[in-house]
mmCIF file as Biopython writes it, N, C-alpha, C and O atoms, coordinates in Angstrom:
data_model
#
loop_
_atom_site.group_PDB
_atom_site.id
_atom_site.type_symbol
_atom_site.label_atom_id
_atom_site.label_alt_id
_atom_site.label_comp_id
_atom_site.label_asym_id
_atom_site.label_entity_id
_atom_site.label_seq_id
_atom_site.pdbx_PDB_ins_code
_atom_site.Cartn_x
_atom_site.Cartn_y
_atom_site.Cartn_z
_atom_site.occupancy
_atom_site.B_iso_or_equiv
_atom_site.auth_seq_id
_atom_site.auth_asym_id
_atom_site.pdbx_PDB_model_num
ATOM 1   N N  . UNK A ? 1  ? 35.474 21.825 38.795 1.0 0.0 1  A 1 
ATOM 2   C CA . UNK A ? 1  ? 34.711 20.733 38.172 1.0 0.0 1  A 1 
ATOM 3   C C  . UNK A ? 1  ? 33.565 20.292 39.091 1.0 0.0 1  A 1 
ATOM 4   O O  . UNK A ? 1  ? 32.536 19.802 38.627 1.0 0.0 1  A 1 
ATOM 5   N N  . UNK A ? 2  ? 33.761 20.473 40.384 1.0 0.0 2  A 1 
ATOM 6   C CA . UNK A ? 2  ? 32.723 20.045 41.326 1.0 0.0 2  A 1 
ATOM 7   C C  . UNK A ? 2  ? 31.415 20.789 41.032 1.0 0.0 2  A 1 
ATOM 8   O O  . UNK A ? 2  ? 30.340 20.189 41.012 1.0 0.0 2  A 1 
ATOM 9   N N  . UNK A ? 3  ? 31.522 22.097 40.807 1.0 0.0 3  A 1 
ATOM 10  C CA . UNK A ? 3  ? 30.315 22.878 40.541 1.0 0.0 3  A 1 
ATOM 11  C C  . UNK A ? 3  ? 29.678 22.420 39.226 1.0 0.0 3  A 1 
ATOM 12  O O  . UNK A ? 3  ? 28.456 22.434 39.082 1.0 0.0 3  A 1 
ATOM 13  N N  . UNK A ? 4  ? 30.514 22.017 38.273 1.0 0.0 4  A 1 
ATOM 14  C CA . UNK A ? 4  ? 29.983 21.575 36.979 1.0 0.0 4  A 1 
ATOM 15  C C  . UNK A ? 4  ? 29.137 20.319 37.169 1.0 0.0 4  A 1 
ATOM 16  O O  . UNK A ? 4  ? 28.024 20.228 36.651 1.0 0.0 4  A 1 
ATOM 17  N N  . UNK A ? 5  ? 29.663 19.366 37.902 1.0 0.0 5  A 1 
ATOM 18  C CA . UNK A ? 5  ? 28.912 18.125 38.130 1.0 0.0 5  A 1 
ATOM 19  C C  . UNK A ? 5  ? 27.643 18.436 38.919 1.0 0.0 5  A 1 
ATOM 20  O O  . UNK A ? 5  ? 26.598 17.828 38.689 1.0 0.0 5  A 1 
ATOM 21  N N  . UNK A ? 6  ? 27.737 19.378 39.841 1.0 0.0 6  A 1 
ATOM 22  C CA . UNK A ? 6  ? 26.555 19.736 40.635 1.0 0.0 6  A 1 
ATOM 23  C C  . UNK A ? 6  ? 25.500 20.364 39.721 1.0 0.0 6  A 1 
ATOM 24  O O  . UNK A ? 6  ? 24.311 20.074 39.855 1.0 0.0 6  A 1 
ATOM 25  N N  . UNK A ? 7  ? 25.934 21.223 38.791 1.0 0.0 7  A 1 
ATOM 26  C CA . UNK A ? 7  ? 24.978 21.833 37.869 1.0 0.0 7  A 1 
ATOM 27  C C  . UNK A ? 7  ? 24.315 20.746 37.031 1.0 0.0 7  A 1 
ATOM 28  O O  . UNK A ? 7  ? 23.115 20.791 36.760 1.0 0.0 7  A 1 
ATOM 29  N N  . UNK A ? 8  ? 25.130 19.762 36.626 1.0 0.0 8  A 1 
ATOM 30  C CA . UNK A ? 8  ? 24.558 18.687 35.808 1.0 0.0 8  A 1 
ATOM 31  C C  . UNK A ? 8  ? 23.527 17.898 36.616 1.0 0.0 8  A 1 
ATOM 32  O O  . UNK A ? 8  ? 22.469 17.535 36.103 1.0 0.0 8  A 1 
ATOM 33  N N  . UNK A ? 9  ? 23.846 17.642 37.871 1.0 0.0 9  A 1 
ATOM 34  C CA . UNK A ? 9  ? 22.898 16.897 38.716 1.0 0.0 9  A 1 
ATOM 35  C C  . UNK A ? 9  ? 21.587 17.666 38.842 1.0 0.0 9  A 1 
ATOM 36  O O  . UNK A ? 9  ? 20.503 17.093 38.724 1.0 0.0 9  A 1 
ATOM 37  N N  . UNK A ? 10 ? 21.699 18.964 39.082 1.0 0.0 10 A 1 
ATOM 38  C CA . UNK A ? 10 ? 20.483 19.774 39.238 1.0 0.0 10 A 1 
ATOM 39  C C  . UNK A ? 10 ? 19.706 19.791 37.920 1.0 0.0 10 A 1 
ATOM 40  O O  . UNK A ? 10 ? 18.475 19.779 37.921 1.0 0.0 10 A 1 
ATOM 41  N N  . UNK A ? 11 ? 20.433 19.819 36.789 1.0 0.0 11 A 1 
ATOM 42  C CA . UNK A ? 11 ? 19.765 19.818 35.482 1.0 0.0 11 A 1 
ATOM 43  C C  . UNK A ? 11 ? 18.985 18.522 35.295 1.0 0.0 11 A 1 
ATOM 44  O O  . UNK A ? 11 ? 17.831 18.536 34.866 1.0 0.0 11 A 1 
ATOM 45  N N  . UNK A ? 12 ? 19.629 17.401 35.623 1.0 0.0 12 A 1 
ATOM 46  C CA . UNK A ? 12 ? 18.956 16.099 35.493 1.0 0.0 12 A 1 
ATOM 47  C C  . UNK A ? 12 ? 17.761 16.044 36.434 1.0 0.0 12 A 1 
ATOM 48  O O  . UNK A ? 12 ? 16.705 15.522 36.077 1.0 0.0 12 A 1 
ATOM 49  N N  . UNK A ? 13 ? 17.933 16.585 37.644 1.0 0.0 13 A 1 
ATOM 50  C CA . UNK A ? 13 ? 16.843 16.580 38.627 1.0 0.0 13 A 1 
ATOM 51  C C  . UNK A ? 13 ? 15.642 17.367 38.096 1.0 0.0 13 A 1 
ATOM 52  O O  . UNK A ? 13 ? 14.501 16.910 38.177 1.0 0.0 13 A 1 
ATOM 53  N N  . UNK A ? 14 ? 15.914 18.546 37.556 1.0 0.0 14 A 1 
ATOM 54  C CA . UNK A ? 14 ? 14.830 19.381 37.019 1.0 0.0 14 A 1 
ATOM 55  C C  . UNK A ? 14 ? 14.187 18.689 35.819 1.0 0.0 14 A 1 
ATOM 56  O O  . UNK A ? 14 ? 12.969 18.732 35.645 1.0 0.0 14 A 1 
ATOM 57  N N  . UNK A ? 15 ? 15.014 18.054 34.997 1.0 0.0 15 A 1 
ATOM 58  C CA . UNK A ? 15 ? 14.486 17.364 33.814 1.0 0.0 15 A 1 
ATOM 59  C C  . UNK A ? 15 ? 13.534 16.252 34.247 1.0 0.0 15 A 1 
ATOM 60  O O  . UNK A ? 15 ? 12.482 16.056 33.637 1.0 0.0 15 A 1 
ATOM 61  N N  . UNK A ? 16 ? 13.906 15.529 35.298 1.0 0.0 16 A 1 
ATOM 62  C CA . UNK A ? 16 ? 13.047 14.444 35.790 1.0 0.0 16 A 1 
ATOM 63  C C  . UNK A ? 16 ? 11.733 15.017 36.306 1.0 0.0 16 A 1 
ATOM 64  O O  . UNK A ? 16 ? 10.665 14.464 36.043 1.0 0.0 16 A 1 
ATOM 65  N N  . UNK A ? 17 ? 11.808 16.120 37.037 1.0 0.0 17 A 1 
ATOM 66  C CA . UNK A ? 17 ? 10.583 16.727 37.562 1.0 0.0 17 A 1 
ATOM 67  C C  . UNK A ? 17 ? 9.684  17.152 36.402 1.0 0.0 17 A 1 
ATOM 68  O O  . UNK A ? 17 ? 8.472  16.941 36.441 1.0 0.0 17 A 1 
ATOM 69  N N  . UNK A ? 18 ? 10.276 17.746 35.380 1.0 0.0 18 A 1 
ATOM 70  C CA . UNK A ? 18 ? 9.497  18.200 34.223 1.0 0.0 18 A 1 
ATOM 71  C C  . UNK A ? 18 ? 8.851  16.998 33.538 1.0 0.0 18 A 1 
ATOM 72  O O  . UNK A ? 18 ? 7.692  17.055 33.126 1.0 0.0 18 A 1 
ATOM 73  N N  . UNK A ? 19 ? 9.611  15.914 33.421 1.0 0.0 19 A 1 
ATOM 74  C CA . UNK A ? 19 ? 9.058  14.721 32.767 1.0 0.0 19 A 1 
ATOM 75  C C  . UNK A ? 19 ? 7.882  14.185 33.574 1.0 0.0 19 A 1 
ATOM 76  O O  . UNK A ? 19 ? 6.848  13.831 33.007 1.0 0.0 19 A 1 
ATOM 77  N N  . UNK A ? 20 ? 8.035  14.124 34.883 1.0 0.0 20 A 1 
ATOM 78  C CA . UNK A ? 20 ? 6.952  13.631 35.736 1.0 0.0 20 A 1 
ATOM 79  C C  . UNK A ? 20 ? 5.739  14.558 35.625 1.0 0.0 20 A 1 
ATOM 80  O O  . UNK A ? 20 ? 4.599  14.095 35.576 1.0 0.0 20 A 1 
ATOM 81  N N  . UNK A ? 21 ? 5.989  15.854 35.586 1.0 0.0 21 A 1 
ATOM 82  C CA . UNK A ? 21 ? 4.894  16.820 35.495 1.0 0.0 21 A 1 
ATOM 83  C C  . UNK A ? 21 ? 4.124  16.596 34.194 1.0 0.0 21 A 1 
ATOM 84  O O  . UNK A ? 21 ? 2.894  16.644 34.184 1.0 0.0 21 A 1 
ATOM 85  N N  . UNK A ? 22 ? 4.840  16.352 33.104 1.0 0.0 22 A 1 
ATOM 86  C CA . UNK A ? 22 ? 4.170  16.129 31.818 1.0 0.0 22 A 1 
ATOM 87  C C  . UNK A ? 22 ? 3.319  14.864 31.882 1.0 0.0 22 A 1 
ATOM 88  O O  . UNK A ? 22 ? 2.184  14.847 31.407 1.0 0.0 22 A 1 
ATOM 89  N N  . UNK A ? 23 ? 3.869  13.817 32.467 1.0 0.0 23 A 1 
ATOM 90  C CA . UNK A ? 23 ? 3.111  12.561 32.563 1.0 0.0 23 A 1 
ATOM 91  C C  . UNK A ? 23 ? 1.886  12.759 33.461 1.0 0.0 23 A 1 
ATOM 92  O O  . UNK A ? 23 ? 0.791  12.294 33.146 1.0 0.0 23 A 1 
ATOM 93  N N  . UNK A ? 24 ? 2.089  13.453 34.577 1.0 0.0 24 A 1 
ATOM 94  C CA . UNK A ? 24 ? 0.991  13.657 35.522 1.0 0.0 24 A 1 
ATOM 95  C C  . UNK A ? 24 ? -0.129 14.455 34.866 1.0 0.0 24 A 1 
ATOM 96  O O  . UNK A ? 24 ? -1.308 14.188 35.098 1.0 0.0 24 A 1 
ATOM 97  N N  . UNK A ? 25 ? 0.240  15.424 34.054 1.0 0.0 25 A 1 
ATOM 98  C CA . UNK A ? 25 ? -0.741 16.252 33.382 1.0 0.0 25 A 1 
ATOM 99  C C  . UNK A ? 25 ? -1.363 15.444 32.240 1.0 0.0 25 A 1 
ATOM 100 O O  . UNK A ? 25 ? -2.229 15.949 31.526 1.0 0.0 25 A 1 
#
């Protein structure tokens, strides 16, 4: 389960970066 939560964290992290990139653009 630890890896699952870690994958979710990385997914949220990437999603935030993508959102910021869209706003910045």
